All heavy atoms as TSV, in Angstrom:
chain	resi	resn	atom	element	x	y	z
A	1	MET	N	N	6.716	-17.896	31.256
A	1	MET	CA	C	5.806	-17.265	32.280
A	1	MET	C	C	6.728	-16.465	33.088
A	1	MET	O	O	7.699	-17.042	33.687
A	1	MET	CB	C	5.124	-18.324	32.979
A	1	MET	CG	C	4.221	-17.891	34.126
A	1	MET	SD	S	2.714	-17.039	33.770
A	1	MET	CE	C	1.870	-18.091	32.710
A	2	PRO	N	N	6.436	-15.181	33.378
A	2	PRO	CA	C	7.265	-14.377	34.335
A	2	PRO	C	C	7.207	-15.056	35.779
A	2	PRO	O	O	6.139	-15.487	36.174
A	2	PRO	CB	C	6.580	-13.064	34.325
A	2	PRO	CG	C	5.839	-12.988	33.025
A	2	PRO	CD	C	5.407	-14.362	32.739
A	3	GLU	N	N	8.361	-15.153	36.476
A	3	GLU	CA	C	8.423	-15.687	37.694
A	3	GLU	C	C	7.518	-15.047	38.738
A	3	GLU	O	O	7.077	-15.791	39.635
A	3	GLU	CB	C	9.883	-15.784	38.132
A	3	GLU	CG	C	10.704	-16.607	37.123
A	3	GLU	CD	C	11.858	-17.269	37.743
A	3	GLU	OE1	O	11.992	-17.324	38.973
A	3	GLU	OE2	O	12.679	-17.608	36.932
A	4	ASP	N	N	7.275	-13.758	38.614
A	4	ASP	CA	C	6.428	-13.106	39.669
A	4	ASP	C	C	4.930	-13.461	39.583
A	4	ASP	O	O	4.289	-13.217	40.502
A	4	ASP	CB	C	6.692	-11.648	39.641
A	4	ASP	CG	C	6.326	-11.010	38.321
A	4	ASP	OD1	O	6.305	-11.666	37.297
A	4	ASP	OD2	O	5.978	-9.755	38.287
A	5	VAL	N	N	4.553	-14.053	38.466
A	5	VAL	CA	C	3.124	-14.537	38.328
A	5	VAL	C	C	3.001	-15.981	38.133
A	5	VAL	O	O	1.943	-16.495	37.956
A	5	VAL	CB	C	2.423	-13.706	37.172
A	5	VAL	CG1	C	2.319	-12.257	37.471
A	5	VAL	CG2	C	3.092	-14.000	35.903
A	6	ALA	N	N	4.164	-16.659	38.073
A	6	ALA	CA	C	4.136	-18.127	37.835
A	6	ALA	C	C	3.718	-18.898	39.091
A	6	ALA	O	O	4.045	-18.555	40.158
A	6	ALA	CB	C	5.554	-18.596	37.401
A	7	THR	N	N	3.054	-19.992	38.836
A	7	THR	CA	C	2.711	-21.009	39.846
A	7	THR	C	C	3.739	-22.151	39.719
A	7	THR	O	O	4.603	-22.172	38.936
A	7	THR	CB	C	1.306	-21.586	39.706
A	7	THR	OG1	O	1.234	-22.353	38.502
A	7	THR	CG2	C	0.268	-20.441	39.687
A	8	ASP	N	N	3.636	-23.022	40.695
A	8	ASP	CA	C	4.581	-24.155	40.699
A	8	ASP	C	C	4.500	-25.048	39.397
A	8	ASP	O	O	5.436	-25.749	39.115
A	8	ASP	CB	C	4.418	-25.048	41.874
A	8	ASP	CG	C	4.815	-24.343	43.217
A	8	ASP	OD1	O	5.591	-23.380	43.094
A	8	ASP	OD2	O	4.323	-24.782	44.268
A	9	ARG	N	N	3.258	-24.977	38.736
A	9	ARG	CA	C	3.038	-25.786	37.633
A	9	ARG	C	C	3.504	-25.118	36.340
A	9	ARG	O	O	3.398	-25.733	35.227
A	9	ARG	CB	C	1.690	-26.180	37.526
A	9	ARG	CG	C	1.268	-27.072	38.783
A	9	ARG	CD	C	-0.197	-27.464	38.683
A	9	ARG	NE	N	-0.303	-28.378	37.585
A	9	ARG	CZ	C	-1.536	-28.776	37.136
A	9	ARG	NH1	N	-2.593	-28.351	37.672
A	9	ARG	NH2	N	-1.616	-29.543	36.100
A	10	ASP	N	N	3.789	-23.797	36.372
A	10	ASP	CA	C	4.222	-23.140	35.105
A	10	ASP	C	C	5.737	-23.237	34.726
A	10	ASP	O	O	6.512	-23.515	35.641
A	10	ASP	CB	C	3.868	-21.555	35.364
A	10	ASP	CG	C	2.435	-21.362	35.415
A	10	ASP	OD1	O	1.650	-21.956	34.635
A	10	ASP	OD2	O	2.062	-20.490	36.219
A	11	ILE	N	N	6.025	-23.111	33.554
A	11	ILE	CA	C	7.333	-23.084	33.037
A	11	ILE	C	C	7.931	-21.665	33.117
A	11	ILE	O	O	7.283	-20.784	32.574
A	11	ILE	CB	C	7.384	-23.554	31.665
A	11	ILE	CG1	C	6.938	-25.050	31.542
A	11	ILE	CG2	C	8.891	-23.584	31.071
A	11	ILE	CD1	C	6.639	-25.548	30.188
A	12	THR	N	N	9.137	-21.438	33.628
A	12	THR	CA	C	9.700	-20.082	33.699
A	12	THR	C	C	11.073	-20.150	32.976
A	12	THR	O	O	11.612	-21.179	32.600
A	12	THR	CB	C	9.867	-19.676	35.173
A	12	THR	OG1	O	10.897	-20.588	35.761
A	12	THR	CG2	C	8.642	-19.766	35.959
A	13	VAL	N	N	11.619	-18.969	32.832
A	13	VAL	CA	C	12.907	-18.867	32.133
A	13	VAL	C	C	14.032	-19.488	33.103
A	13	VAL	O	O	14.889	-20.178	32.525
A	13	VAL	CB	C	13.286	-17.385	31.967
A	13	VAL	CG1	C	14.768	-17.246	31.410
A	13	VAL	CG2	C	12.265	-16.760	30.897
A	14	SER	N	N	13.897	-19.544	34.312
A	14	SER	CA	C	14.734	-20.200	35.243
A	14	SER	C	C	14.762	-21.594	35.018
A	14	SER	O	O	15.816	-22.352	35.083
A	14	SER	CB	C	14.379	-19.951	36.706
A	14	SER	OG	O	14.662	-18.541	37.031
A	15	ASP	N	N	13.631	-22.227	34.631
A	15	ASP	CA	C	13.527	-23.645	34.364
A	15	ASP	C	C	14.323	-24.004	33.149
A	15	ASP	O	O	15.154	-24.908	33.071
A	15	ASP	CB	C	12.148	-24.091	34.143
A	15	ASP	CG	C	11.316	-24.010	35.360
A	15	ASP	OD1	O	11.706	-24.208	36.365
A	15	ASP	OD2	O	10.072	-23.681	35.223
A	16	VAL	N	N	14.228	-23.141	32.146
A	16	VAL	CA	C	15.110	-23.343	30.805
A	16	VAL	C	C	16.509	-23.194	31.193
A	16	VAL	O	O	17.346	-24.071	30.753
A	16	VAL	CB	C	14.607	-22.327	29.800
A	16	VAL	CG1	C	15.441	-22.381	28.537
A	16	VAL	CG2	C	13.149	-22.475	29.530
A	17	TRP	N	N	16.986	-22.225	31.971
A	17	TRP	CA	C	18.360	-22.021	32.297
A	17	TRP	C	C	18.823	-23.209	33.088
A	17	TRP	O	O	20.053	-23.634	32.776
A	17	TRP	CB	C	18.552	-20.794	33.152
A	17	TRP	CG	C	18.625	-19.524	32.394
A	17	TRP	CD1	C	17.710	-18.543	32.338
A	17	TRP	CD2	C	19.588	-19.126	31.428
A	17	TRP	NE1	N	18.051	-17.557	31.429
A	17	TRP	CE2	C	19.201	-17.959	30.885
A	17	TRP	CE3	C	20.820	-19.742	30.932
A	17	TRP	CZ2	C	20.025	-17.261	29.960
A	17	TRP	CZ3	C	21.569	-19.057	30.015
A	17	TRP	CH2	C	21.165	-17.850	29.519
A	18	ASP	N	N	17.996	-23.813	33.931
A	18	ASP	CA	C	18.515	-25.012	34.674
A	18	ASP	C	C	18.830	-26.214	33.703
A	18	ASP	O	O	19.780	-26.893	33.847
A	18	ASP	CB	C	17.414	-25.467	35.754
A	18	ASP	CG	C	17.311	-24.587	36.879
A	18	ASP	OD1	O	18.263	-23.918	37.237
A	18	ASP	OD2	O	16.214	-24.623	37.477
A	19	TYR	N	N	17.911	-26.438	32.732
A	19	TYR	CA	C	18.259	-27.389	31.785
A	19	TYR	C	C	19.432	-27.117	30.894
A	19	TYR	O	O	20.288	-28.012	30.603
A	19	TYR	CB	C	17.013	-27.645	30.813
A	19	TYR	CG	C	15.960	-28.420	31.512
A	19	TYR	CD1	C	14.710	-27.823	31.871
A	19	TYR	CD2	C	16.135	-29.742	31.848
A	19	TYR	CE1	C	13.783	-28.485	32.577
A	19	TYR	CE2	C	15.057	-30.496	32.481
A	19	TYR	CZ	C	13.938	-29.835	32.861
A	19	TYR	OH	O	12.910	-30.558	33.485
A	20	LEU	N	N	19.624	-25.825	30.518
A	20	LEU	CA	C	20.837	-25.489	29.789
A	20	LEU	C	C	22.111	-25.680	30.625
A	20	LEU	O	O	23.156	-26.199	30.035
A	20	LEU	CB	C	20.746	-24.048	29.356
A	20	LEU	CG	C	19.731	-23.732	28.287
A	20	LEU	CD1	C	19.603	-22.184	28.000
A	20	LEU	CD2	C	20.018	-24.442	26.957
A	21	ALA	N	N	22.084	-25.375	31.893
A	21	ALA	CA	C	23.210	-25.529	32.809
A	21	ALA	C	C	23.558	-27.011	32.886
A	21	ALA	O	O	24.769	-27.433	33.114
A	21	ALA	CB	C	22.915	-25.031	34.190
A	22	HIS	N	N	22.621	-27.904	32.700
A	22	HIS	CA	C	22.956	-29.348	32.731
A	22	HIS	C	C	23.060	-29.980	31.343
A	22	HIS	O	O	22.925	-31.219	31.129
A	22	HIS	CB	C	21.853	-30.067	33.615
A	22	HIS	CG	C	21.849	-29.738	35.061
A	22	HIS	ND1	N	21.089	-28.769	35.508
A	22	HIS	CD2	C	22.560	-30.090	35.972
A	22	HIS	CE1	C	21.381	-28.561	36.779
A	22	HIS	NE2	N	22.289	-29.430	37.134
A	23	ASP	N	N	23.323	-29.072	30.301
A	23	ASP	CA	C	23.452	-29.530	28.933
A	23	ASP	C	C	22.346	-30.406	28.397
A	23	ASP	O	O	22.506	-31.324	27.594
A	23	ASP	CB	C	24.873	-30.414	28.736
A	23	ASP	CG	C	26.021	-29.401	28.952
A	23	ASP	OD1	O	25.946	-28.316	28.460
A	23	ASP	OD2	O	27.043	-29.927	29.562
A	24	GLU	N	N	21.135	-30.038	28.808
A	24	GLU	CA	C	19.993	-30.677	28.316
A	24	GLU	C	C	19.311	-29.771	27.276
A	24	GLU	O	O	18.135	-29.179	27.584
A	24	GLU	CB	C	19.058	-31.102	29.445
A	24	GLU	CG	C	19.629	-32.133	30.349
A	24	GLU	CD	C	18.706	-32.694	31.373
A	24	GLU	OE1	O	17.532	-32.944	31.107
A	24	GLU	OE2	O	19.190	-32.827	32.503
A	25	TRP	N	N	20.023	-29.539	26.221
A	25	TRP	CA	C	19.568	-28.564	25.186
A	25	TRP	C	C	18.178	-28.900	24.600
A	25	TRP	O	O	17.451	-28.018	24.331
A	25	TRP	CB	C	20.641	-28.343	24.174
A	25	TRP	CG	C	21.881	-27.865	24.688
A	25	TRP	CD1	C	22.888	-28.594	25.209
A	25	TRP	CD2	C	22.235	-26.480	24.834
A	25	TRP	NE1	N	23.900	-27.726	25.726
A	25	TRP	CE2	C	23.591	-26.446	25.410
A	25	TRP	CE3	C	21.640	-25.310	24.402
A	25	TRP	CZ2	C	24.103	-25.261	25.713
A	25	TRP	CZ3	C	22.301	-24.119	24.717
A	25	TRP	CH2	C	23.492	-24.096	25.373
A	26	ASP	N	N	17.964	-30.208	24.327
A	26	ASP	CA	C	16.780	-30.621	23.678
A	26	ASP	C	C	15.550	-30.263	24.660
A	26	ASP	O	O	14.428	-29.732	24.126
A	26	ASP	CB	C	16.779	-32.006	23.286
A	26	ASP	CG	C	17.117	-33.004	24.425
A	26	ASP	OD1	O	17.787	-32.595	25.380
A	26	ASP	OD2	O	16.716	-34.144	24.294
A	27	VAL	N	N	15.670	-30.537	25.907
A	27	VAL	CA	C	14.602	-30.219	26.733
A	27	VAL	C	C	14.373	-28.609	26.888
A	27	VAL	O	O	13.253	-28.171	26.840
A	27	VAL	CB	C	14.844	-30.757	28.219
A	27	VAL	CG1	C	13.732	-30.425	29.175
A	27	VAL	CG2	C	14.969	-32.309	28.142
A	28	ALA	N	N	15.526	-27.867	26.957
A	28	ALA	CA	C	15.404	-26.507	27.017
A	28	ALA	C	C	14.697	-25.949	25.730
A	28	ALA	O	O	13.862	-25.085	25.858
A	28	ALA	CB	C	16.783	-25.884	27.153
A	29	LEU	N	N	15.051	-26.405	24.600
A	29	LEU	CA	C	14.360	-26.012	23.339
A	29	LEU	C	C	12.910	-26.283	23.329
A	29	LEU	O	O	12.030	-25.357	22.942
A	29	LEU	CB	C	15.006	-26.688	22.128
A	29	LEU	CG	C	14.466	-26.302	20.793
A	29	LEU	CD1	C	14.529	-24.761	20.571
A	29	LEU	CD2	C	15.105	-27.029	19.717
A	30	ASP	N	N	12.491	-27.440	23.844
A	30	ASP	CA	C	11.122	-27.719	23.897
A	30	ASP	C	C	10.353	-26.804	24.807
A	30	ASP	O	O	9.220	-26.347	24.648
A	30	ASP	CB	C	10.855	-29.165	24.395
A	30	ASP	CG	C	11.246	-30.314	23.352
A	30	ASP	OD1	O	11.345	-29.902	22.108
A	30	ASP	OD2	O	11.502	-31.404	23.738
A	31	LEU	N	N	10.961	-26.427	26.005
A	31	LEU	CA	C	10.388	-25.628	26.962
A	31	LEU	C	C	10.276	-24.186	26.328
A	31	LEU	O	O	9.235	-23.495	26.561
A	31	LEU	CB	C	11.132	-25.483	28.254
A	31	LEU	CG	C	11.153	-26.691	29.152
A	31	LEU	CD1	C	12.005	-26.554	30.393
A	31	LEU	CD2	C	9.740	-27.032	29.596
A	32	LEU	N	N	11.283	-23.726	25.623
A	32	LEU	CA	C	11.222	-22.403	24.975
A	32	LEU	C	C	10.044	-22.361	23.989
A	32	LEU	O	O	9.386	-21.363	23.874
A	32	LEU	CB	C	12.510	-22.107	24.274
A	32	LEU	CG	C	13.690	-21.607	25.266
A	32	LEU	CD1	C	14.979	-21.605	24.502
A	32	LEU	CD2	C	13.311	-20.310	26.016
A	33	GLN	N	N	9.899	-23.449	23.181
A	33	GLN	CA	C	8.844	-23.438	22.260
A	33	GLN	C	C	7.369	-23.350	22.980
A	33	GLN	O	O	6.560	-22.747	22.505
A	33	GLN	CB	C	8.942	-24.684	21.418
A	33	GLN	CG	C	10.012	-24.665	20.431
A	33	GLN	CD	C	10.325	-25.908	19.659
A	33	GLN	OE1	O	10.000	-26.996	20.151
A	33	GLN	NE2	N	10.798	-25.845	18.550
A	34	GLU	N	N	7.300	-24.135	24.050
A	34	GLU	CA	C	6.080	-24.077	24.925
A	34	GLU	C	C	5.910	-22.599	25.477
A	34	GLU	O	O	4.739	-22.026	25.492
A	34	GLU	CB	C	6.125	-25.066	26.025
A	34	GLU	CG	C	5.962	-26.469	25.511
A	34	GLU	CD	C	5.936	-27.464	26.761
A	34	GLU	OE1	O	5.423	-27.117	27.767
A	34	GLU	OE2	O	6.479	-28.511	26.618
A	35	LEU	N	N	6.918	-21.973	25.890
A	35	LEU	CA	C	6.829	-20.652	26.410
A	35	LEU	C	C	6.302	-19.641	25.316
A	35	LEU	O	O	5.481	-18.822	25.584
A	35	LEU	CB	C	8.134	-20.095	26.883
A	35	LEU	CG	C	8.591	-20.608	28.305
A	35	LEU	CD1	C	10.023	-20.133	28.628
A	35	LEU	CD2	C	7.653	-20.144	29.386
A	36	GLY	N	N	6.885	-19.864	24.067
A	36	GLY	CA	C	6.412	-18.974	22.987
A	36	GLY	C	C	5.139	-19.185	22.619
A	36	GLY	O	O	4.409	-18.272	22.138
A	37	ASP	N	N	4.468	-20.410	22.724
A	37	ASP	CA	C	3.158	-20.684	22.320
A	37	ASP	C	C	2.181	-20.293	23.384
A	37	ASP	O	O	0.934	-20.012	23.152
A	37	ASP	CB	C	2.996	-22.090	22.045
A	37	ASP	CG	C	3.713	-22.554	20.783
A	37	ASP	OD1	O	4.090	-21.694	19.919
A	37	ASP	OD2	O	4.050	-23.729	20.695
A	38	GLY	N	N	2.576	-20.278	24.664
A	38	GLY	CA	C	1.573	-20.181	25.720
A	38	GLY	C	C	1.329	-18.825	26.397
A	38	GLY	O	O	0.294	-18.658	27.063
A	39	TRP	N	N	2.241	-17.873	26.306
A	39	TRP	CA	C	2.153	-16.612	26.951
A	39	TRP	C	C	2.722	-15.464	26.094
A	39	TRP	O	O	3.847	-15.673	25.452
A	39	TRP	CB	C	2.953	-16.727	28.320
A	39	TRP	CG	C	2.744	-15.548	29.149
A	39	TRP	CD1	C	1.773	-15.197	29.924
A	39	TRP	CD2	C	3.716	-14.384	29.204
A	39	TRP	NE1	N	1.927	-13.973	30.570
A	39	TRP	CE2	C	3.082	-13.431	30.130
A	39	TRP	CE3	C	4.840	-14.006	28.628
A	39	TRP	CZ2	C	3.713	-12.296	30.475
A	39	TRP	CZ3	C	5.454	-12.901	29.001
A	39	TRP	CH2	C	4.882	-11.932	29.875
A	40	THR	N	N	2.062	-14.374	26.053
A	40	THR	CA	C	2.443	-13.235	25.334
A	40	THR	C	C	2.606	-12.141	26.314
A	40	THR	O	O	1.686	-11.746	27.095
A	40	THR	CB	C	1.512	-12.920	24.155
A	40	THR	OG1	O	1.356	-14.101	23.285
A	40	THR	CG2	C	1.915	-11.817	23.276
A	41	ALA	N	N	3.719	-11.408	26.194
A	41	ALA	CA	C	3.950	-10.190	27.041
A	41	ALA	C	C	3.019	-9.129	26.559
A	41	ALA	O	O	2.826	-8.876	25.394
A	41	ALA	CB	C	5.341	-9.772	27.045
A	42	PRO	N	N	2.478	-8.334	27.527
A	42	PRO	CA	C	1.703	-7.124	27.176
A	42	PRO	C	C	2.565	-6.175	26.366
A	42	PRO	O	O	3.836	-6.102	26.598
A	42	PRO	CB	C	1.346	-6.554	28.397
A	42	PRO	CG	C	1.371	-7.585	29.521
A	42	PRO	CD	C	2.562	-8.463	28.979
A	43	ALA	N	N	2.060	-5.447	25.454
A	43	ALA	CA	C	2.735	-4.514	24.610
A	43	ALA	C	C	3.402	-3.508	25.495
A	43	ALA	O	O	2.902	-2.988	26.541
A	43	ALA	CB	C	1.788	-3.687	23.687
A	44	GLY	N	N	4.702	-3.218	25.240
A	44	GLY	CA	C	5.530	-2.372	25.930
A	44	GLY	C	C	6.234	-2.911	27.226
A	44	GLY	O	O	6.900	-2.217	27.856
A	45	SER	N	N	5.993	-4.209	27.411
A	45	SER	CA	C	6.710	-4.763	28.556
A	45	SER	C	C	8.199	-4.959	28.294
A	45	SER	O	O	8.575	-5.368	27.200
A	45	SER	CB	C	6.098	-6.234	28.813
A	45	SER	OG	O	4.797	-6.024	29.241
A	46	PRO	N	N	9.050	-4.656	29.261
A	46	PRO	CA	C	10.505	-4.899	29.053
A	46	PRO	C	C	10.745	-6.356	28.972
A	46	PRO	O	O	10.136	-7.228	29.672
A	46	PRO	CB	C	11.210	-4.244	30.218
A	46	PRO	CG	C	10.084	-4.200	31.216
A	46	PRO	CD	C	8.773	-4.154	30.555
A	47	VAL	N	N	11.780	-6.806	28.229
A	47	VAL	CA	C	12.320	-8.150	28.208
A	47	VAL	C	C	13.362	-8.192	29.249
A	47	VAL	O	O	14.298	-7.494	29.259
A	47	VAL	CB	C	12.777	-8.523	26.824
A	47	VAL	CG1	C	13.485	-9.848	26.864
A	47	VAL	CG2	C	11.712	-8.334	25.802
A	48	LEU	N	N	13.203	-9.242	30.153
A	48	LEU	CA	C	14.170	-9.396	31.246
A	48	LEU	C	C	14.851	-10.664	31.081
A	48	LEU	O	O	14.262	-11.757	30.924
A	48	LEU	CB	C	13.526	-9.318	32.574
A	48	LEU	CG	C	12.770	-8.076	33.005
A	48	LEU	CD1	C	12.066	-8.274	34.298
A	48	LEU	CD2	C	13.644	-6.885	33.040
A	49	ILE	N	N	16.162	-10.730	31.019
A	49	ILE	CA	C	17.023	-11.868	30.783
A	49	ILE	C	C	17.875	-12.099	32.066
A	49	ILE	O	O	18.682	-11.247	32.391
A	49	ILE	CB	C	17.886	-11.771	29.518
A	49	ILE	CG1	C	16.964	-11.566	28.345
A	49	ILE	CG2	C	18.699	-13.079	29.414
A	49	ILE	CD1	C	17.735	-11.306	27.055
A	50	PRO	N	N	17.664	-13.195	32.760
A	50	PRO	CA	C	18.432	-13.378	34.018
A	50	PRO	C	C	19.847	-13.696	33.711
A	50	PRO	O	O	20.112	-14.236	32.578
A	50	PRO	CB	C	17.741	-14.691	34.624
A	50	PRO	CG	C	17.132	-15.358	33.586
A	50	PRO	CD	C	16.731	-14.268	32.506
A	51	ARG	N	N	20.750	-13.380	34.601
A	51	ARG	CA	C	22.185	-13.532	34.386
A	51	ARG	C	C	22.577	-14.635	35.319
A	51	ARG	O	O	22.137	-14.886	36.279
A	51	ARG	CB	C	22.971	-12.281	34.672
A	51	ARG	CG	C	22.656	-11.379	33.645
A	51	ARG	CD	C	23.541	-10.097	33.827
A	51	ARG	NE	N	23.240	-9.147	32.792
A	51	ARG	CZ	C	24.089	-8.397	32.341
A	51	ARG	NH1	N	25.260	-8.294	32.869
A	51	ARG	NH2	N	23.807	-7.643	31.342
């Protein structure tokens, strides 16, 4: 879920990064799978990857 439209209950890319930073790869993978199943970007939307 893009952070600009996410609520406190939504999963965002920042949540995934937080788990990766703490070496919780299995949780991060589960979240990424949920992100892939639950939200689709509109056609032509740019992909933003936080640094």
